[in-house]
C-alpha positions as CSV (number, residue, x, y, z in Angstrom):
1,X,33.3,-12.8,-29.4
2,X,30.3,-11.6,-27.3
3,X,30.3,-12.2,-23.6
4,X,28.4,-15.4,-22.6
5,X,26.6,-15.9,-19.3
6,X,25.6,-19.5,-19.9
7,X,29.1,-21.1,-19.5
8,X,31.9,-20.5,-17.0
9,X,35.1,-18.7,-18.0
10,X,37.1,-20.1,-15.1
11,X,36.8,-22.4,-12.2
12,X,35.9,-21.0,-8.8
13,X,39.5,-21.4,-7.6
14,X,40.9,-19.5,-10.6
15,X,38.4,-16.8,-10.1
16,X,39.3,-16.4,-6.4
17,X,43.0,-16.4,-7.1
18,X,42.6,-13.7,-9.8
19,X,40.4,-11.5,-7.6
20,X,42.9,-11.7,-4.8
21,X,45.7,-10.7,-7.1
22,X,43.7,-7.8,-8.5
23,X,42.7,-6.6,-5.1
24,X,46.0,-7.2,-3.1
25,X,47.2,-4.2,-1.3
26,X,43.8,-2.5,-1.6
27,X,42.1,-4.5,1.0
28,X,43.5,-4.9,4.5
29,X,43.3,-8.7,4.5
30,X,45.0,-9.1,1.2
31,X,48.7,-8.5,1.6
32,X,51.0,-7.6,-1.3
33,X,51.6,-4.7,-3.6
34,X,48.6,-3.0,-5.3
35,X,48.7,-3.5,-9.0
36,X,48.5,-0.2,-11.0
37,X,45.4,0.2,-13.1
38,X,47.8,0.0,-16.1
39,X,48.7,-3.6,-15.2
40,X,48.1,-5.8,-18.2
41,X,45.9,-8.7,-17.1
42,X,47.4,-12.2,-17.4
43,X,45.2,-14.8,-19.2
44,X,44.3,-16.3,-15.8
45,X,43.4,-12.9,-14.3
46,X,41.3,-12.1,-17.4
47,X,39.5,-15.4,-17.2
48,X,39.0,-15.0,-13.4
49,X,37.6,-11.5,-13.8
50,X,35.3,-12.6,-16.6
51,X,34.0,-15.4,-14.5
52,X,33.4,-12.9,-11.6
53,X,31.5,-10.6,-14.0
54,X,29.5,-13.6,-15.3
55,X,28.5,-14.5,-11.7
56,X,27.6,-10.9,-10.8
57,X,25.3,-10.8,-13.9
58,X,23.7,-14.2,-13.3
59,X,23.4,-14.1,-9.6
60,X,23.6,-10.6,-8.0
61,X,22.0,-8.5,-10.8
62,X,19.4,-11.2,-11.4
63,X,18.4,-11.1,-7.7
64,X,18.3,-7.3,-7.7
65,X,16.0,-7.4,-10.8
66,X,13.5,-9.6,-8.9
67,X,13.8,-7.7,-5.6
68,X,15.0,-4.0,-5.5
69,X,16.2,-4.5,-1.9
70,X,19.2,-6.4,-3.4
71,X,20.3,-3.2,-5.2
72,X,22.8,-2.5,-2.4
73,X,24.5,-5.8,-3.0
74,X,25.0,-4.9,-6.6
75,X,26.4,-1.5,-5.7
76,X,28.7,-3.1,-3.1
77,X,30.0,-5.7,-5.6
78,X,30.7,-3.2,-8.3
79,X,32.7,-1.0,-5.9
80,X,35.3,-3.7,-5.5
81,X,38.8,-2.8,-6.7
82,X,38.9,-5.7,-9.2
83,X,36.5,-3.9,-11.5
84,X,39.0,-1.1,-12.2
85,X,40.4,-3.5,-14.8
86,X,37.2,-3.9,-16.8
87,X,38.5,-1.5,-19.5
88,X,40.7,-4.4,-20.6
89,X,37.7,-6.7,-21.1
90,X,35.3,-4.5,-23.1
91,X,32.9,-7.4,-23.8
92,X,32.5,-8.0,-20.1
93,X,31.9,-4.3,-19.4
94,X,29.3,-4.1,-22.1
95,X,27.6,-7.2,-20.8
96,X,27.6,-5.8,-17.3
97,X,26.2,-2.5,-18.4
98,X,23.5,-4.2,-20.4
99,X,22.5,-6.5,-17.5
100,X,22.2,-3.4,-15.2
101,X,20.1,-1.6,-17.7
102,X,17.8,-4.6,-18.3
103,X,17.4,-4.9,-14.5
104,X,16.5,-1.2,-14.3
105,X,19.5,-0.4,-12.2
106,X,21.3,2.9,-12.8
107,X,24.7,2.2,-11.4
108,X,27.8,3.9,-12.9
109,X,30.8,1.6,-13.5
110,X,33.3,4.5,-13.3
């Protein structure tokens, strides 16, 4: 199924919980062991990351498309450790790459 930006994939609380789990151990304020990149996402983590990607597309990339000064916000967002799991959600990765391209932003997701 193609990635949709017009409906949420998870509630804000599920998204925040998932992001914290995926970034634990990699940020000083998030205690816990860091998950290896080979960690298989749970359904809740997958939904939370998909919602985060949706919000990045709808809010952050959309703002950068209107005002190039917001490009740094997009770069900062995409450098977050949670995005190392995008390979497990190819439809979200494609949607993110497409949104970046449409906004005229050349940012590598690697």
